[in-house]
N, C-alpha and C positions, 0 to 999 in steps of 0.2 A: 696071128694076134700076139702082141708083146705081153709077156708075163710081168706085171708090175713087181712081183717079188724078186725077179731076177734081173731087172733093169738096173744098170749102173748109172746113178745120177751124174757121175763125173763125165759120162759120155753123152747123156741125153740132154742135160740142162743147156749147154751152149747151143745145141741145135735148135732147141725150143725157143731160145731167146736170141737167136742170131741177129734179128732185126732190131733188137733193143739196145742199140749202141749209138753213141754220139758220132755222127759222120762229119759234121762241119760246124764251124762257129764263125760268124761274121761280126767284126768289131767296127764300130763307127764312132768317130768324134764329131759331135754336132755343137755348133756355137749358137746358143739361143740369145738373141738380142732382147734387151729390156726396153720398154717404151720410154721410160724415164730413168735417169741415173738415180740409184738408190743410196741413201745415206742413213747410217745409224750413229750411235755414240762414238764408235771407233773412227768414223770419218771426221766428226767434229773435233776430235782431239788430235788429228793429224796422223794417226797410226795407219789408216788406210785411205785409199782414194774412193770416190763414189763408184759403185758397182754398175757396170753398163751391160754385162752379159753373164750368162751362165754356161760353163763348159759341160756338156753332157757326154757321157760314155754309154753307148748302147751295145748290147751283145744279143745276137740272135743265134740260138742254138738249134740245130736240126739233127734228127736221128735218121738211121737207115730206113725206118718204117714210115718216114714222112711227117713225123710230129715236129712241132716247133715251139720254142720258148723264148720269151722276150724279157730282158732285164736291163736295168740301167743304174748308173751311179752319176755323180756330178761333182763339180768343183766350182766354187765361187772365187773369182779373181784367179790367182795363179794355181797351177797344178793340173789343169786339164790335159795338156800335151803329155805330161809325165804319166798320168793314169793310162792314157792311150798306149804309150810305148811299153809300159809294164804289162798291160793286158796282151799286147802282141807277143811279147816274149814268153809268157806263161801259157798262152792259149793251147799249144800243142799237147799239153798234159791231158786235155779233155778227150782227145781223139781215141775212139775205141772203147771209152769207158761206158759203163751202165749208167744211164742218167738218173736212175733211182737212188744210186749210192751217193747222195748229195754230201753227206758229212765226210765221206772218204775222199771225194773230189775236192772239197774245200781244203782238207789237209794237204793234199798233193799240190794244190795251187799255192798255198802259203809257203810250203817248203821249197817249191820251185824258185821262189824269190826270197828265201829266208835271210839272205845276207843283207838285205835292206830293211829287215825288221818285220814284226808281225802286228803292226799298227800303222796308222797314217796312210800315206799314199798307196802303199802296196796292198793293203786290205781293201781300200776303196776301189781299186781296180778289180779285185776279186769279187767285190759285191755285185758287180754287173753280171758276172757268170752265175753266181749263187742265186740271185733273184730270177734269172732266166731258167735255171734248173727247177726252182720251185714253181714257176709259172707253167713250165712243161709238165711237171708232175701233176699239178691240179687239172690241167687240160686233159691229160690222159685219164684222169678219174672223172672227167666231165663235171667238175665242181669248181665254184669260186674258191680261191685260195683260203679264205677264212673258214669255209666249210671243211676243206681238207684238213686244216689245222685243228678244227674243233671250235666252232664259233660259240660264244656266249650270248651273242645278240646279232640282230640283222641291221642295226644302225648304231652310229656312234655320235656322241655330242661333238659339235665342231665349232671352232672359233676362227675368226678372220684376222690376219696379220697385215696383209699387203697394203691396206689403206691407211696405216698409222705410222709410217716412217718419219724420221725427223726432218727430212727435206720438205715434207708436205706442210703447207700452212695450216694453222689450227682450224680455220673455217672449213677447209677441205677435209681434214681429218674427221671433224664432227659430221660433215655431210656423208663421208664414206662410211662411217660407223652406222649412221641411220639407214643408209641404203642396204648395208649388209644385213641388218636386222630385218628389214622389209623383205629381203630375198630369202629369209628363212634360216640364216646362220644364227647359232645360239650364243655366241660370245664374241667379244671384241678385245683384241690386244693392240696396245699402242706402245711405241718406243719412248723411252725416257733416257736421260743421261746428258742433258744440256749442261754446259758450264755453269749456267745460272739455274739453280734448282727451282726458283720461282716460276720459270718458264715451264718446267715439267709439271709442277703442281697445277698451273693454270690449264694446261692441256688435259691432264687427267680429269680435273674438275669439270671442264667444258664437255668432255665426252660423257662422263657420268651423268651430268645434268640432262643431256640430250637423250640418252638411251634409257635412263631411269634406273631404279634400284633392282629391278627384277631381271635385267640382262647381265650375264656374266661379263666382268671386266678384268683384264690382266694387263700388266706392264712388263716390259723387257728392257733392262739396262745394258745388255750386251757387254758385260764385264767391265763396265765403266768406272765403278766406284772403288775407292779404297775402303778399309774396314770402318773407320770413323764415319765417313760419309754414308756408307751403306746403313750403319746403325741409325743415323739421323734420318735418312730418307725412309727406311722401313717404318720407323716410328711415326713419321709424318703421314705416310701413305695409308696407315691403318684405317683412318676415318673413311676411306673410299670403299671399304668392304670389297677389296679385290679378291679374286680367286687365287691368284698367285703373283709373286714378284720374281721375275726371271733373271738369272745370271747377274745378281747385284755385284758380284766379285769376279775376279779372274777364275776361269773355268777349272783350274787346278788347285784352287785354294779350298780344299775340302774342309779344313778346320774352320776357316772363316765362315763358310756357308753353314756349317754345323752350328756355330755360335748364333747365327741369325735364325736358323730354324728352331733352335731351342728357346729363343728369346721372344719372338713375335707371334701373334695369332695368325697373321697372314702367311699362307704357305710359301715356302721357298722352292722354286723349280730350277733345275739345271741338269746338264748332261749332254746337251746337243753337240758340244765341241769335242767330246771324247771319242777316241777312235779304236777302242778295244773293249772286250768284256772285262779284262783285268782292271782297266781304269774305272769302269762303272762299279765293279766290286769294291774298289777302294773308296769311292764316293759313298756307297752304301755302308761300308764298315764304319765310316766316320759319322753316319747319320746326318749327312750333309744336305739332304733333299727330302722334302715332303712329297714332291712330285718329280719323278724321273723322266727325262726327255731324250731317250736314245734315238739315234738316227741310223736306220738300217744301212743305207749306202755308205755312211761314214765308218761304221764298225765292221764292215765286211760282209754285209748281206743279211738275209733272213736267218740263216743258220746260227750265227752268233747272237742275233737279236733275240731269238727264242731263249737263249741262255740268260740274257739280261732280264727278259720277262719273268723267268722263273725266280731269279734272285729278287727282283722287285716284289713279286707277289709274296714270296716267303717272308719278306721284311715289311709287309703290309703297306707298301707304297702305292700311291696313285701313279698313273702312266699318261704321258702326253707326248707321243713321238713328234720329232721335229721334221717339218717340211715333207716333201714327197708323199702327198696324201694318196697317190695312186697305189703306193705300196702299203703305207701305214694304216689305211682304213682297214685292210684285212687283218693286220697284226693287232690293232687295237680291238677289233671285234672279237678276237680270240683271247683277250686278256680277262681274267676272272673279275677284276674290279672295274667299275664303270670308269672308262678313260675319256680322254679328249683327243681329237685329231685336228691338225692345223690345216685350215683352208688357205691355199695360195693358188691364184689363177695363173701364175707365171708359166707353168709347164703345159697349160692347156693347148697351145698351138701345136705341140709335138704329137698329140694323140687325136684319133678320130672320135673318141668317146668322151663324155663328160660325167662327172660325179653328180648324183642326184642328191639335192639338199632340200629339206623342208622340215618345219617344226623344230628348228634348232639342231638338226641331226643330219649326218651324211649317211646315206643308205647304200647297202651292198646291192649290187646288181646280180642277176642270175647268170651273167656271162662267166664262163670257166676261166680259171687262172686269175691273173690280175684283172682281166676284163678290159684291157686296152691294146690298141694296135697303133703302130707308127703312122703318122700322117704324111702326106706328100710334102708338106712344109718341112717336116723333120728331114726328109730326104734332101730337100733343096738346101737346107742349112748344113748339110754334112760337109766337113772340111777335109776329112781323111777317113779312109776305110781299109780294112785288112781282113783277109779270109784265110782260115786254115781248114784243110780238108784231108780226110783220111781215105 
């Protein structure tokens, strides 16, 4: 029998944990087609073309002891192939690593590609690995990710965005809003930013009249307005009792957003386009948002998202993560202050599971990890794949 007092940890720990190592990572580029080309204010002003697809980056990590973790990132319009190529190049860093050392692995991945920066496309590629590692860690604990992080609640207020884009006729926007409310969704967000502001006001008014005063209503200008227009529109929109006005200005105009946040009763929400913790810290330093909207895939995954959460809570901010509800439900459930999560049905064909929604809230399932698995349709939409194995 081995005497614990004389056992050398340096020799026994590797043997005890020999199977606890990353053995392989499979990287997949998946093109998700959208049923209808999507337009927001950036399309109407000619800065972008209608969106017809979403480029998804999936990472499946497996360990020597047979455990698996699934993570993903995404890109709308350009960038998907670049994320995939960057992920291929940095993936060997994972091999042989202890999957529990997520922060250490994140640092190694970011420094493997540091010459192209620590924000933007490079960290969006890292996000898929990071999310997969957190999914794996929660599965090993046999817990939903939110419970592993330390949940404050088992459900989160949710609002719908996908029925209110600018390409959709107002009659259909109103019908979509009413249907979402009937389906148990707690809030409706519609896009604004038409060249003629009267069109925006008519659409907001029509939706508010249909859903009533007791259903949460938000609007999203997608960075459309300049400062004078934003001041005028924020003032005019006050009468609709909105929960927030989203991205009224360029995403990097922290001073302009701060001016609006200090001037108007309606909350200002922004942050979804930022791609690092540092950029969110700058937004917070300027007091540029009442409601912060970080996006885990855009800022490098769950590891940096948790840092943003801590900053936001320290500064008494509300949280409403952008897109990717399959990830953000868990993160929002772990935020101390009552948050919102965004309901998009776009990604549903990629997974076998569905989010449970009722009573205006999205509910955590008892499934461990993220609680989702890739569908056969996701496999069929795969346009490229790469595997590294140790």
